N, C-alpha and C positions, 0 to 999 in steps of 0.2 A: 498457329495453337504450338508450342513449344513441348518436346518429349524429351525426357532427360535418360541417357539408359545407365544400367547397372550389369554384374557379371549373373551369372546364374546360378547361383549359390543361394540368391532370394534374400538378401538379408534385410531390406529396406521392404516394409510393409505399415499398413495401414498399422495407426493406435489399437485400435478399434474392429473388429470386425463390420462388414456389409451388415445393417440391421433387416431382418429377415427373412430376404433373398441372397442368393450367392453376390458374388462380386458383379461388377456391371461388363458387357463384353464389349470388346471394340474390333473393328475389322480393320487390317490396315494392308493399305496398296503400299509397293513396291515400284518405283518406277527409273530411278536409277541410283547413285550415288549421292547422302546426302549433306546439304553443305552445313557443318556444324557452326553451335554457337551465331545462328544468326538472329537479330532483335529485332522488333517492330515495335511502336510506339505502344501499341495495343497488343503485345507479348502473351501469349498462355501457356506459363512453362509446366510441362507433363511431363514427370519422374516416368520412366520407364525400367522395366527390367529385360537386360539383352540373356539371350542363350543361343549354343550352337546348335541345341536338337529345334524340331520343328512340332511343336505342340499345337495341338488342336482340340477347341470347345464343340459346344453346340452350334451343327449346321456348319462344320468348319471353319468358324472365326477363331481366331488365336483368343486366348482369355485376357482380359484386363481389369485391374481392381483401381478404379477411381473415387477409393474410401472417402477422398478431401474434396473432391469436386465440388461438394456442397460449399463447403467455407472459400473457396477460392471463386467462386463467382461472383459471392457475395464480398466477400473483397475489391472482386472487380467494379462492381457498381458503386463500392464506398469511392473507389481510388478515382470512378469519373465525374463523382459529384465533389471531390475535393481538388481535381485536377487545378483549377484555375489558380487555387491558394498556395498551390507548389509549386507553380511555375511562377508566381511572382515571387518567392522564397527563395526561387535559384537565382536568381537576378544578384542576390548581396555577396554568390560565392566568389573567391577570388582562384585564380591559378597564376603558376607562376610560371616567365619561359624565360628564354636565355638570350639576351643581347646578345649582335658579336659581338663586344668586347667587351663578355662574359660576364656581365652585372646582370642582375636582377632587374626583370621589367616586370610589374603590375598591371594585372589587368582584369577588367569584371570578365566572369564567365557567365553564357548563357545556359551551361549544363548542368542540371542537377548535382545532387552530392555522390551519387551512385556513380553514375559517368567521370565527375573529379576522381572519384576509388580507383575506376578501373583503369583509368590513366596514368596512376601511379601521381599524380601530384598531390595529394593531400598524404602519402606516406612520406614524400621531400618534405613538406611543412612539418611535421610531425620531429623528421631527424634534425631539423633546426633547433625546434623545443627541448630535445635532448642534449645538444651541445650546449643550449643556455646553462640547464638544470647542472651540468657539471661545472661550468665554470661556475656560477652563483656559490655552487655546493661546496668548491676548492677554497672560496674567499668569504665563506658564510657572510652573504650578502641577500638580501631582499630588492625586488624590483616592483613598480609602478607596471602600467600597460605599457604606456610613453615610452619608458626604459629600455624594457625590451624590445620594444620595435627598434631603439637604436641600436642596443646592440645587434640582433639577430639579421636586420636588414638595413643595418647605418641611416636610418633615418625614421624619424619620427611625423612626417605630413600625416593627414587623416588616413590617406590610404594602407599607410603601414602601421599605423596603430590600430586600425580594425581589424588586421589581417591579426594582430597580436594579440588581440581580443579573442579573436574566434578561436583560436588554437589554444590560448587558456581556458574557455570557454568549455573548448572539449574537451581539456584534458583529465582523468581521472588519476594519471599515474606520477606524474614530476611535479608538480606544481599545489599548495594550497594557499588558501584566503590565510591570512597573520590578521590583518584588521580593516575596516570600511573606515574611511573619512567620508561622508553624504555618500558620492556617488561615486566617488574612486576608493579602489581598492589595494592592498600592498601583497602583493604576491611573495613566499618562500619557498624554494628548493624541499621535498619532502628528504627526510635523512636517508633511507636505504630504499634503493631500488634492484631485484636482481632478475631478470633476464624479463624488463620491463615490467616487470611485477612489483607491487611495492610488496614489504614483507610483513607478515606477524606472528607475533608470539603469545602463549596463553601465559594467563594470572599467574599457572601454580610455576612457571618455567622462570619468575620474574625474584632474583633475590633484592630484598630492600637494602640498602647501605645506605646508613644513615653517620651526614661526617661528624668526627670528634666521640661518636659513641660505635665502642668496640662489641661483640656479641648481641647485636639488640635483640631485647627480649619484647616481642610483638605482644604477650600478653599483656602488657603498660598500657596499651592503644584504652581501653575500659575503662582503666583509672583515668586518662588524661581528657577521656569523652566527658566523665561524672565531673569531672572537678570544673572545666569548660562552663557545663549545665547548672553546675553552682552559684557560677559568677556571673549572668545572663540577667541585667536589670534594665529593660526598657528605660528605664528613668534617667541611666546615663548618654542614651541615644538621644531624649529632646534636650538633655544639657550640651552637649556639642553640637546639636542642630542648631540652638540660638547661639552660640559661641561663632559658628562658621557662617553662620547667615550674618552677622553684624558685621564679620572683617568680607566678607565676599570671599569666602574661600573652598577650595576643594579638597580631598582627599582622598589620598590609598589607605585599605584594610590597615596596612602598617601602620600609615601615622594616625588613625581613626585609634587603635590601641593605645601608640604613645599620648594620647592626649587623655583619652578616658582611666587608662589604667597603669599612666605610668610608666609604662616599658612596651616593646614592642616582640620580645619574647615569642617563644613558637604559641605557650598556653592564652595567651594575653591576644596573640592576634588573630588566631582560632576564635574564639570568643567574640573578639569583634567583628570577624566573618560571620559568627550567625546571625548576630545583633543585625548589620546588615541584609543578610538573604532572605530574613524573616519581616524585615520592614516592609511597610507597603506604604507610611506617611511620611516620614521624616525627607526622604536620601531618595534620589533615583540614578543611574548611571550616565555619566555624563558621555563617557568614551571606554574602549578596552584596547588595551595594547597585550596580545597574545591572550595570556591566561590572569592579567593583571587589570582591574579597573577603574576606573577613577569617578569616585563618589561627588556628588554635589546638593546643597542643602534646596528643598523644593521652598518657593516662595510662601511667604505665609498667609497669603488668601488661601492658596490651595492646600495648605494643613491643616487650617480653619476646618476646611470644608469635609476634607477627609476624615477629622477626627469627628465631626456633626455626625459623618455617615458612617463610620466605627461605630458610636453610641449608638445611634437609631439600630443599624442593626443586632448591636447586639442587647439591645431591650426587648426587640421584635424575636429575636431568637429565646431569650430568659421566660416571657411570656407563652410560650410555644412553648416548652418544654415543663412549663407548670400546669399550663392546659391537657398536654399529656399525661403526666403525672398524676391529673385529678383524673382523667378518663380509665386509668389504670387501678386507683384504688376502688373506685366506681363500679370496676366492673369485679373487680375479688370479696367486693361485699356481700353479703346474703343479700337474699333478695328482698326480705323485708324491710334491710337498714338501707338501699341504694335511695338516693335522693330521687324526692319527686322531681318531673319534666319539666314542673314550673321553677323550683329553684335553677334550670340550667338557664333557662329564659329572661331572667330578670336582669343580668348584665348584659350590656347591648355587644361586646366584643365577644363571648362565649357565646351568646345568641349566634353570630351573625357567622360563627367555627361551627355549631350545630349546623345549621342548616346545611351551609355549605357540605356538609359531610354526608347528612343525611340527602342532600340532592347529588353527590357525588358517589353514591353507592347504589342508586339507580339509574345512574349516567344522564340525568336529567339537572345538571349547571347550566345557570338561564347566561352566566357571562364568565367571562376567564377570569375576575376577580374569587367568584369563587370555585374552578377549577385550581387557580393557584391559591388557595387558601388551605384547600382539600388536599392538594398534591404535597404541601409541606408540609403536612400535618403525618403521612403515610411514605412520603418521598423527598430527594434532597433538592431544592429548588434550585437549578441551571440555568432559570430563564435569560440571566444576565449576559449570558452567553452569547457570541456568533457564531450560529452553526449552520454547517454546509451541508448540505445531501447533495450525493454526485452518484448520476446514476445515467443508464441509455436513454436514448430521447423518447423511447416511447413505453418506459417502464411506469408502471400502475401501481404497482407493491413496490413503493417505499419503505425500508424496512434498515436504513444505517444513515447514521450523521455523523461530521466530524465538526472538533472544536479544536484550538491550542492559542498557548501564551506564553510569554517565555517571561520567567520567575525574572526576581531581583538579582540571582545571582549566576543568570546568564541561562543555565537550564532551561529545556522544552518539555512543558505540561502539556498531554492533548486529553482530550475525552474522544472515545469511543463510544457512543448513544446506539442503541438496540431498539428497533421500536416491541413495547411489551407486551405482545402477543397474549401470552400467555394468562395477560390478567382476563380476557373475555373468554376461555376455556378453559375446564376444567377437566382434569385427566379423569380419562374410564366415562367422560359424557358422548352426547349422539356425535356431538360435532366435533369431536377430537375423536373417536373409533371412525368419523367417516374420512377425517383426514389422513389419519394413520394407514388406511383403507387405500387413499391416494398416492401418501407417501411426498409429492412433491406436487408444486404446481409445474402444469406441463403446458411450454410454448410453440405453436406452432405457426408458420408463418399467415394461417389466413385463421386463427383463432389462439386465445388463450386460454386455458382451463385452469385454476385457481385450485390450490389444495382446499382453503376455506371456501365459505358461501361468498362472492363476490362483493356484495354490501360490506358484509366484515372486515375482507381481505384490504379491500380497494381504499374505503372509507372508515372504519371503525379502528382499525388495527394500523392501517397505514400512518406515518410521518407528512404533517401535512403544513405547509407553507405558513408563518405568522399566527398559526395558532397553537394553541399549550396540546403539548404532548405528549405522554407515559413513555417510558423507557427506561431500559436498564444499563447504567453507563459503567463503563470501564474507564478511569480516570488513571495514566500513567505519566509519571516526571520518568525522562531518559536523561541519562550520564551522558559525558562530551561523545563518547565512543559509542551510544546509540542503545546498549544497553539498560535494562530497566534498575532504576534506583529503588522507586516506588510504588505502591498504583492500590488503588480501593474498587470494589465494584457495589455499585448502590441503585436502589431503584428512587427515578431520577424524575423530572418534570423538564419539556423543555421549551422551547419556542424559535423553532427551526426559522432562521433569515433566510437564506437563498436555498432554491433546489435548480440543480445546474446541471448540464449534460458533461460529460467527457471533454468534447469539444469547447463547450463555452468557459468551461475549469481550465484548460490550458491555454485558452486566450488570454483569460485573465491573470494568468502565471507569466509568462508573456509581456503581458504589457507590465508588471512588475510597479503596478498601482502600488501608493500607498496609505489608500484607503483600504486596502483588503492585507493588510500584513501579517492579519492568523492567518489567512491562505499560504504566503510565503514560509513561515513559519513551520505547517504542515508541510510541505513539499521538502524544506530542511529539514523535518524530522524524519518523512519516509527517505528518504535519500542517506541519514545516518542509521535506520535500519536496514538496508539494504547491505551496508558496508559491513554493519556487526554481522550479518545473517549470514555473508559471504567469507567470514573471518573465524566460525564456530567448523572446521573441522567437515564440509559438505562433501557431496559427493562428487566422481571428480567431473572437472567444469568440459560441458560441455557446449560447442557453440550450437544452439540449434535453429534450426533455419524457421526461422519465424519473422515477418514482416510485422512492422509498425510497432513493435514492442518498448517504442521508448516514450511515449505518448508520455507527458509529467502527469496529467493528473491521473490515468486509468493505474500509474505504479504506485500515484501518491495514495489511491483507496487500496490498490492490494495491501503495500504494505501496513496500511493501519488496521487493515482485518484482520493479516497475519499477527501484528502487536494483538492483537483482543485476542485472537487465539491462544496466543502464551498465556498473557495473562491468563482467562479462563481455568488454562489446565494448571497453571501455578497455585489459585486461588482452589481450587477442587483440590488438587495433593494436599495442600497447609489444614484444609479443612477436610478431608476424606470422604470427599463427594464422588458416590460413584458418578462418571460421567464416560459420554463417550471418547476415551483417548485417541487419537491419531497419529499414526508414526510408519517410518516407514527406515525398516535397517540400513546400515551401513552395508554396501553390497562388495566393498572391496577391488574394484574391476580397473586393469592395468590398464588407461587408454592408452599407451605407444604401442598394446599390439594394433591398434585401429588405424594406424599410420601409415599402412596403404590403402586403406579408401580414401575418396575423395574428400574433403571437408565439407560440411555442408549437410543436408536430411539423410544423406547416405550412411555417413561414418556414425553419425544422432542416431539414429535409429538404430542401428546396427548394437551399441549404447545401451540404450532405452531397454533394447529386450532380454538384456541381461539383469538389468537391474532387480533387486528383489521387489513383490509384492507388496504394497502398502499392508497393514495390518489397523485393529483397532483392539485398545483394551479399557476395559470398561471399572478397573481397580484402582487402576494406577497411571501416569503419564506415561509415554513411552518418545525414543528419542524420532526426531521426524530429519531425517539424516537428508533429504531430497532442500525440505526449509532451510536447514541448518537452525532448528528449532529443540529444545531440550523439552519441549510436551506442547501438542496441539489440539484444540476442540473447536469444532466449527460454532459459530454461535449468533453469527450476525444477520441469518436469512431464518426466522422464526415462522415466517410470515409462507415462504415458498417451500421450507426444506421442513422434514416431521422429524428431525434425526435431530435438526438445532430449537426447534421446539422443547425435544425430551432434555435437552441440556436445560432449558431455558425453568421446565418445572425443576428441575436438581437444585439450580442454582438458588431461585425466589425462595424456595421452600426453607432454604438454608436461611436465605438472609429475616425469616418470618419468623425464624428460631424454632422452625418442626425439621419431623425427620422430613428427606428426600421420599417422595410419592414410590421410586423405584430402587430394587435392589441391583446391585453389579448381574447378576443370573438374570435378572425377567430386562434388564436393557439390554444382553446379549441376546435374548429371544426374541425382541422389539427386531434386533437389530437388524437379524437374519431376513426377518418378511420384507423390514423396510430397503436392503439392498436388491433385493429382487424386484418390488415395485418399483424400486429406480431404474433400474439396468433396462425395464419393457418402456419405462419413459422414455428412457434416452434413443432407442430402437424407433420408438412412435416418432418422435422428433428429427431423427435423422433422416427417418424413409420420408416424412411429409417431405422435408425441408428436401431432400435428394431430388423426388419428382417437379416439385416445383422449377428446382434449377435446372431439371432436363429439357422441361417442357419452354423456358427460358430459352435453350441452345437450341429447340425446334423449331422454335420463331424465329429466329436469326435467319438473314440471310448467310448461306452457304459458305461465301469468300469474306466474311468474317472472321478476323485472326484477336484472339486474346490474350491473356497475360495472369501468370499466377495461379496455372493450373496444375495440380500436384496429382498424382497418382500412377501406380504399377500396371505396366505392358512389355510386349513383347515387339522386338522389332527389328527385320529382315536382317539388313547386313549393315558392319563398317561402322559401329558405333563403338567405343572406349567407355570406359566406367566415367560417369556425369558426364558425356556429352549431351548436348540437347540438340531433339528432333524437333521440327515445325510441323507439326500438322495441320487438319481441318477436321469440322466436325460434318461429314456425310451423313449420317441418320441418327436420329431421337427420336424414343418411342419411351414417352415415360411409365407409361399406364405398363411396359413391357419389362422395364426397369433395365432398355438398352442401348448403346450409343456407340456410331459406327465412325472410325478417325480414320484419314486418308494421310499417308504422309506426305510434306510439301517440300519440294525443290528450291 
């Protein structure tokens, strides 16, 4: 077991105090000078605090806080499970060596990426990428993977080409993808890089210069857009489709403008762009070159099928709206003037809808058709979407899922579906009061205690694969930079397609299957969102000492949940809805003051301690400095967090056209109680899990070594800040919350 030493100012400590009892105590025996930075294949890192003074705890033991022991041992168990997969993946890593003649020699390395980084090989390879970036930027050129291999290695053989591919896939600084042709990508150098970091500027720092126009007046933009809207005629698109199909030709936006308007001036070109971006019938994108797209006419058979589907959909929507209007008019009639029940049942289509509504109201639908029919009346029908629900393997309460598509104009649209838990509960009811008393679901190593009754939480409320489910859906269209272009919030019905674990979702992403295009689009959207958030003046960059944070599926889900939180905050702000708006004010920390501390957990923890605490406002959004969001509301876990359920109560009331059930003052009072319950649940979870971790350590052979252990301790001599000390578990007593360690040479 490895122990990392720090100085006596005690800068590093656990993010949260130890639950219930004081910190775990450790007894350290010193034999002779320690050998630092010793690694074993099952090493267990342990962060220690060094002091020149002798400190004694109970029984003469030096005190040792091991708050993160819980997470560390669980990570070790996960590491053991994935060890074979990691070793197999390490076979493909390449390392560079020097031949006697000075030429580069490529060989397959059996070392994992961490070892490659330690020996400096990865840095050497990245230096080659920087060299290529400089040369290509000067000559304003782009390259394929093979061309880059030829450029920096002098060869485009399979091994060199693979290494170039590896460099480009890991690079987030120097190159970006300009276009793709099948499985081949064209890479271009990014325009400006300062100190290895891509530069960014705020929108308000940009001055637009229109060539040929002096003193451009931006107020004319609204008139320009109105003129474009007046010129839109879908019949023109059909005319162009017929002509292009006969001549078997494709067009750009400008060429289409010239064809249907007789001009390719800005107004006409913009009109052509609007027609193509909204079209889902006549044209499809054949290829893209940077920001330009080539459009081709769809085959006649496909267009006819799309037109039939479009007409059928419009007819069904019109019929549905007429029925809803009929219901509303009947509702507003005096009791004596209301239509007789027999009149509703005379026509078959209306009778089917009435029966579906009756069954839906008492949760007694006989089949999916009845659920879908009733859902379409109350909700937006999204059952045509491919829906991914991604969660941990042992999850019983599935309360969120995702969908995505790429629009005709190249932008990405995503849907974040959240289980409609509020449909089953009324504010102030017995079930609601008990849920508020619990505040959150509690997950222990030996049992799960849901916030709602088990059958309700895991069956009624939870999303289920292949079944019609009720949801609240936030749909978002993203701009190319990851910012939100447009959004909506609706009651919906969905039909989850896949229930995936994080591991299986990551494997699907790595396989890059053509059948799972939607999952790839979601991953792309997550990348755009992460880049956008990092450019929104976030807190100073801190390299947190966290392992396995690059899991693509986990990053995907995290970014989409944050996106949903931003959408709900914006929606609430625009409609004056009282919600628990979360934020964290800017701390204005000078990171340079901490350069004397070694990079890693010690420096990170010192900075985190100085950050301002998170805040909640119930009237308006507040900026979240850490997340880089203008506003944020937790909304995606209404089955297991009561604060999320409160947000659902408020938003769903507004969707029904009613006043929200709680005022800002009421929400504030409820939040204070909920925060107390939440802290208690966290302590209970931490205490229980730590007990079983200590029990696990107690049952292991004393000579066994571990890896990933982080905590604080006192060591006797010889340790510098950031050094590691190896230790073994000497004693572990779970019931006494006690662990004793020995320093090992």
